[in-house]
Each structure stands twice: as structure tokens, then as C-alpha cells.
N, C-alpha and C positions, 0 to 999 in steps of 0.2 A: 471747554465745549461738552454739550450733550450727547446724551447715548444716544438721542435718535436722530441727533445730526451727523454724528459717527456713524451710523449705521448707514444714512441714505447716502454716505461720501464713498464708505466699503461697496454698498450695491452698485452707485456710480461708475465707482474707477474696475467694479467688475464688468460690469456694461461695455468698459471701454473698448477690453479686448477680444470682445464677441468676434468682432471681424477676423482678425487674426486667427482665432481658433479653427473658425469655418476654414478659414485660406492654407492652415498647417493641415486640416484634417483633410485636405482635397489635394495637398501634397501629397500625403503620405499616402492615402488610396488611391492612387494613379490606377489610371485602364487598365496599364498592365500588370499591378499587382491585383488589382481586384479581380483580373481572367487568372491567374496563378492561385487566390484562393477562393474563389466561384465552387472549384473542384472538391474543396477540401473542408465542407462544410462552414464555410465563411461565415453566412448569417446566421447561424446559432452561436457560431462561438463571439460577434459583437453583442447578439443578443446578450449572452451571458458575461461580458464586459463589461455592458452598461448595468445587469444584476447587480455583479461582486461592488461595481462601484457605487451605486446607491445604496446596497446593504451598510458600508461602513463607512465612517469617517476618517478612516486613516488612507492616505493614499502610500502607504507602505504594505498595508495589507494588499492594493491593487496590486503594486508592482510584483510583489512574492507570486502572484496569483500568474500574472506573464510570464514569469519565469517559469513558472512550473509548467505554461501552455507551452511552452519554448523548449523544455524540457522531454514532454510527455509524447510518448513514441504515436498514438493517434495525431496531434497536432501539430507536430516540430517543423512540418512540412510549411504550415500555412503561418504558425507564429515567428521563424528561425529561418526557415529556409526561404522565403520571400523579404525576411528584414523587416516585417513587421511590428514585431516584438519589440526589438532594436527600436526599432524609429519608435514606438509607444516609449519606450524606458527613456528616451532620450528627449521628445516631447514633458515628459511630466516632472524632469528634471529644470526646462524651460520657463515650466508655469508654477515651480518649485519660487523662480527668481520673480515672477510676475504679481505671486501671492505676495512677496514680503515688500514688494514696493506696492499692491492695495494698502495692506497696512497700515506702511508707512504715512500711507496719505491720510486716509483715515483717524486714524490713530496717534501720529505723530508719534509713537514710541513703538519697541517689541512686544506683541501681544502674543506669544506662542498659541493660543486656542484660535485666535483669528484670523492667525498666519494659516496653522491648518485645514481652518473651514476654508477658507480662498481655495485655500491647494486643492480640496476635493469637490470644491463646486468645479474647479476648471477642469479637475479629471473628468467627471460628471459630464458638464458640459460637453466636453473632447471627444467621447466617447459616444455620446447624442449625432455629433455633427459626423463623425467618422462609420455610422453605422448608415447616415441619409446617403451620404456621396457612394457608400458599396451600394447600396439598391440603384441608386441617380445611374452606377457605371453598368448596369445589367448583374450584379453579381447574387442580387434574390437569386433562393434556390426554387 
């Protein structure tokens, strides 16, 4: 199969998960959780999450940043106390499975660099949808 066809299948497979990403972000940012996060600089924290995800090609960098936020005194209540950080990490694990599936369908073989690219693509999309749900539910400062 040609690389162009593989790339087209890869993109189509990524898009196949879009609705699930939106639903999962909706579930993670429930109205109750948004209310708890809103008073704790939530919008700026979600902007930072999106920024970290966009600046790296490594999901592990984003994951370690989430754990850092869960441990920091200033952000602990929003990230750990509400379960938001743990929910994100759980979502990242789910996305790893999706990334493997995307690459298997696109390339019919294991290509670690493409799995990593699919995984960080999911993380970036999810961070954007999470921010939108947060704002939609009145969490914007």
C-alpha cells in the first residue's frame, strides 16, 4: 500500500474516534466538577494543558505534567481533589489503545513512531474538547 493511502487511512481512523473524544471530555468535565475547578484557576490550567500537549510529541511529557499539577500545592485541589487529573491519566491510557488500533488499520504493522503520533494527536484533540466543555459549562473566569 502506498504511503499516501496509509496516511489517508490513518487520518480517517483518527477521525473515527472524534465523537468518542467529545463524549469522554463531556463526561470528565461534568457540571459538578467544573463548579469545583472554576474557583481554582481552571481556565488557565486547561490552557496550560493544551499548550503542553501542543509543544511536545510525547504523551509521557503531558502525563508527567498532569502528575506535577496533581502534586503542586497551588493546583492540587483542582487536579487531584476533583479527580480531574486521575481522569485525564485514565483517558490517556484508553487513547493508547486507540492509537495502536489506528496504526494497525493504517499500516498493518507496528510502527512505534506512528502510534506515538496518533496517541499525542488524541491527547491534543481531547485537551481542546475538554476546554470547550469547561467554558460551555460556565467555568471560564
